[in-house]
C-alpha positions as CSV (number, residue, x, y, z in Angstrom):
1,I,-108.4,113.2,62.1
2,F,-110.6,112.2,65.1
3,Q,-109.9,109.6,67.8
4,S,-111.9,109.4,71.0
5,R,-109.0,108.2,73.2
6,P,-105.7,109.9,74.0
7,W,-103.4,109.7,71.1
8,Q,-100.1,111.2,70.2
9,G,-100.5,112.9,66.8
10,Y,-99.8,112.3,63.1
11,T,-97.2,112.9,60.4
12,L,-98.1,114.2,57.0
13,T,-95.1,113.2,54.9
14,E,-93.0,110.1,54.3
15,E,-90.0,111.7,55.9
16,G,-91.9,112.3,59.1
17,D,-90.6,115.8,59.5
18,T,-94.0,117.5,59.1
19,R,-96.1,116.5,62.1
20,V,-98.9,117.5,64.4
21,R,-99.4,116.8,68.1
22,G,-102.4,117.3,70.3
23,V,-102.6,118.2,74.0
24,W,-101.6,114.7,75.1
25,R,-98.1,113.7,76.3
26,F,-97.1,110.4,77.9
27,Y,-94.9,109.1,80.7
28,T,-94.2,105.7,82.2
29,A,-94.3,104.9,85.9
30,R,-94.1,101.8,88.0
31,N,-96.9,100.5,90.2
32,T,-95.4,100.8,93.7
33,S,-97.6,97.9,94.9
34,W,-95.2,95.6,93.1
35,D,-92.0,96.8,94.8
36,T,-92.2,93.9,97.2
37,L,-93.6,90.4,96.9
38,V,-94.6,87.8,99.5
39,R,-93.0,84.4,99.1
40,S,-95.1,81.8,100.9
41,G,-94.1,78.3,101.8
42,R,-95.7,75.5,103.6
43,S,-94.7,76.8,107.1
44,A,-93.9,80.5,106.6
45,S,-94.1,83.6,104.4
46,T,-91.3,86.0,103.6
47,E,-91.4,89.5,102.1
48,V,-88.8,89.8,99.2
49,K,-87.8,92.6,96.9
50,S,-89.4,92.3,93.5
51,E,-86.9,91.8,90.6
52,A,-89.6,92.5,87.9
53,I,-91.5,95.8,88.3
54,P,-94.3,96.4,85.8
55,V,-94.6,99.9,84.4
56,F,-97.6,101.6,82.8
57,V,-98.0,104.3,80.2
58,H,-100.0,107.3,81.4
59,A,-101.5,110.0,79.3
60,Y,-101.7,113.6,80.6
61,P,-102.6,117.0,79.1
62,S,-99.4,119.1,78.6
63,R,-99.0,122.8,79.2
64,I,-97.3,122.9,75.8
65,G,-100.7,122.1,74.2
66,P,-101.4,121.2,70.6
67,R,-98.5,122.1,68.3
68,T,-97.1,121.5,64.8
69,E,-93.5,120.9,63.5
70,P,-91.7,122.6,61.9
71,V,-92.7,125.5,64.1
72,R,-92.2,128.4,61.7
73,D,-93.3,127.0,58.3
74,G,-95.1,123.9,59.3
75,P,-98.8,123.0,59.3
76,E,-101.3,125.4,60.7
77,I,-103.8,124.2,63.3
78,V,-107.2,125.1,62.0
79,D,-109.5,123.6,64.6
80,T,-109.6,121.0,67.5
81,W,-112.4,118.9,68.9
82,G,-112.7,117.9,72.5
83,T,-114.4,118.2,75.9
84,D,-113.5,120.6,78.7
85,R,-112.0,118.9,81.7
86,P,-110.5,120.0,85.0
87,S,-106.7,119.8,85.6
88,P,-105.5,116.3,86.7
89,A,-102.6,117.8,88.5
90,G,-103.9,116.7,91.9
91,T,-103.8,113.0,90.8
92,I,-100.2,113.0,89.7
93,G,-97.7,111.3,92.1
94,K,-95.4,113.6,94.0
95,N,-92.3,112.0,92.5
96,V,-93.6,112.5,88.9
97,N,-92.1,115.6,87.3
98,I,-94.1,116.5,84.2
99,E,-95.5,119.8,82.7
100,V,-99.2,118.9,83.3
101,V,-101.7,121.7,82.9
102,N,-102.7,123.6,86.0
103,T,-106.1,124.8,84.9
104,S,-109.0,123.3,83.0
105,Y,-108.2,122.1,79.5
106,T,-109.8,120.9,76.3
107,T,-109.1,117.3,75.1
108,T,-107.8,117.1,71.6
109,Y,-109.8,114.1,70.4
110,G,-109.6,115.7,66.9
111,V,-107.1,118.0,65.3
112,A,-107.5,119.6,61.9
113,V,-104.6,121.3,60.1
114,R,-103.9,123.2,56.9
115,A,-100.6,122.2,55.3
116,E,-98.8,122.9,52.0
117,A,-97.3,119.4,51.7
118,V,-99.5,116.4,52.4
119,D,-98.8,112.9,51.2
120,R,-102.0,111.0,51.7
121,E,-100.3,107.7,51.1
122,A,-97.7,108.4,53.8
123,L,-100.2,109.7,56.4
124,H,-99.2,108.1,59.7
125,V,-101.2,108.3,62.9
126,A,-99.4,107.6,66.2
127,G,-101.0,106.2,69.3
128,I,-99.3,105.2,72.6
129,V,-98.7,101.5,72.1
130,R,-96.0,100.4,69.7
131,G,-97.1,98.0,67.0
132,V,-100.8,98.6,67.4
133,N,-102.6,99.7,64.2
134,A,-106.0,101.2,63.5
135,S,-107.8,101.4,60.2
136,I,-108.7,104.9,59.0
137,V,-112.5,105.2,58.7
138,E,-113.7,108.0,56.4
139,P,-117.0,109.8,56.8
140,T,-119.9,107.9,55.2
141,E,-120.4,110.5,52.5
142,G,-116.7,110.9,51.8
143,S,-114.2,113.6,52.7
144,E,-115.4,116.4,50.4
145,R,-117.8,119.0,51.8
146,Q,-120.8,120.6,50.2
147,L,-120.9,124.4,50.7
148,R,-124.4,125.8,50.5
149,R,-126.1,129.2,50.9
150,S,-128.3,129.8,53.9
151,N,-131.5,131.8,53.9
152,L,-132.1,133.9,57.1
153,T,-135.3,135.9,57.5
154,A,-136.6,138.1,60.4
155,E,-140.0,139.6,61.1
156,V,-141.9,141.3,64.0
157,L,-144.1,138.6,65.4
158,Q,-145.8,140.7,68.2
159,Q,-145.3,144.2,69.5
160,N,-146.6,146.8,72.0
161,Q,-145.4,150.1,73.3
162,S,-142.6,148.6,75.4
163,Q,-141.2,145.7,73.5
164,A,-141.4,143.5,70.4
165,T,-141.0,139.8,69.7
166,L,-139.0,138.9,66.7
167,R,-139.3,135.7,64.7
168,I,-136.0,134.6,63.1
169,E,-136.0,131.7,60.6
170,L,-133.0,129.9,59.1
171,R,-133.3,127.5,56.1
172,D,-131.2,125.9,53.4
173,N,-131.5,128.3,50.5
174,E,-131.4,125.4,48.0
175,T,-133.8,122.8,49.6
176,G,-135.8,125.0,52.0
177,A,-135.1,122.5,54.8
178,P,-134.7,124.1,58.3
179,I,-131.2,124.5,59.7
180,I,-131.2,123.3,63.3
181,L,-128.5,124.7,65.5
182,D,-127.1,123.1,68.7
183,D,-125.2,124.9,71.5
184,S,-124.3,121.8,73.6
185,G,-120.6,122.3,73.0
186,R,-120.1,118.6,72.7
187,W,-117.1,117.0,71.1
188,Y,-118.0,115.5,67.8
189,P,-116.4,113.4,65.0
190,I,-115.9,114.8,61.6
191,G,-119.5,115.0,60.4
192,G,-122.7,113.9,62.1
193,P,-126.3,114.9,62.5
194,N,-125.8,117.8,65.0
195,R,-124.8,121.3,63.8
196,N,-123.0,124.0,65.7
197,G,-123.4,127.7,65.1
198,Y,-125.6,130.6,66.3
199,I,-127.5,133.7,65.2
200,A,-126.4,137.0,66.7
201,I,-128.9,139.7,67.2
202,A,-129.4,142.5,69.7
203,D,-126.3,141.5,71.7
204,Q,-127.7,138.0,72.0
205,Q,-126.6,134.6,70.6
206,V,-129.5,132.3,69.9
207,E,-130.0,128.9,68.3
208,T,-132.9,127.6,66.1
209,N,-135.3,124.9,67.2
210,L,-136.3,121.8,65.2
211,S,-138.3,124.0,62.8
212,G,-135.3,126.3,62.2
213,V,-136.9,129.1,64.2
214,A,-135.6,131.3,67.0
215,I,-137.7,133.8,69.0
216,V,-136.1,137.0,70.4
217,T,-137.6,139.8,72.5
218,V,-136.2,143.3,72.2
219,D,-137.0,146.4,74.3
220,D,-135.3,149.3,72.4
221,P,-136.8,150.6,69.2
222,G,-134.6,150.5,66.2
223,I,-133.3,148.5,63.3
224,Y,-132.0,145.1,64.2
225,T,-129.7,143.0,62.0
226,A,-129.5,139.3,62.6
227,R,-126.4,137.4,61.4
228,Y,-126.1,133.7,61.1
229,Q,-122.6,132.5,62.2
230,P,-122.2,128.9,60.9
231,G,-120.0,126.3,62.6
232,S,-116.8,125.2,61.0
233,W,-117.1,123.5,57.7
234,L,-114.7,120.9,59.0
235,G,-117.4,119.2,61.2
236,H,-120.5,119.8,59.0
237,D,-121.8,118.4,55.8
238,P,-123.3,120.2,54.1
239,A,-121.5,123.3,55.4
240,Y,-123.2,126.7,55.1
241,V,-122.1,130.3,54.5
242,S,-123.2,133.2,56.7
243,D,-126.3,135.2,56.0
244,T,-128.0,138.4,57.4
245,A,-131.5,139.7,57.8
246,T,-132.8,143.1,58.9
247,V,-136.0,144.0,60.8
248,R,-137.3,147.3,62.1
249,W,-139.4,148.0,65.2
250,H,-140.8,151.2,66.7
251,P,-143.7,151.7,69.1
252,L,-145.3,154.2,66.7
253,G,-145.7,151.3,64.3
254,T,-148.6,150.1,66.5
255,I,-152.0,151.7,66.9
256,N,-151.5,152.1,70.6
257,G,-148.3,153.9,70.0
258,W,-150.1,156.9,68.6
259,F,-152.4,157.4,71.6
């Protein structure tokens, strides 16, 4: 479930005893500007104490963090979506006593869980305003995910006595389309055109370009294994499985290496 504003969480059963909460917690506080009012007449003004003080609901990231209930045998949090933000502790009033995070945190705009008991008809998402409803919008292509094989290849593009340039290509094994990777770290809804993941090789993590290609330079001779680490299937459709490719480089493999 994904929601781009602070929200409380959701329950998975009709009884409401199986629930999930994100990082957000809430508190109410009055606006001190309304503690006194000015009553004005034709000839004078008088400051009076306000009898009606408006309060506001504030969202804050809790040190408790995302959690599920029941704690022992309840749902398991599989993944969360969000953006990294600094602690808002400095903006909290001195008279407000809450367990706000003291360090940077990740917003939980989206929370994915794995659970044994899920009643889709009784699924209830809770916000912060009582009586306000929101329609559930499913991904355009539906909730099911395609799981496909990836095809990773690696070859020596250029080489000399001191280093080699490797060309790594990643494609859909079924369609041959390039798999484009993005390392922006952005939050994203369930699905979308962008794709997370990386290719690990020679102690580096690289991403492919629009052609599904990544270029890597290595200095030490030897056998190099590239491994594609796909992003979570929860946020990608189609989703891909990992793949590996091996390439060998040695200076003696060049003509100059023999002289």
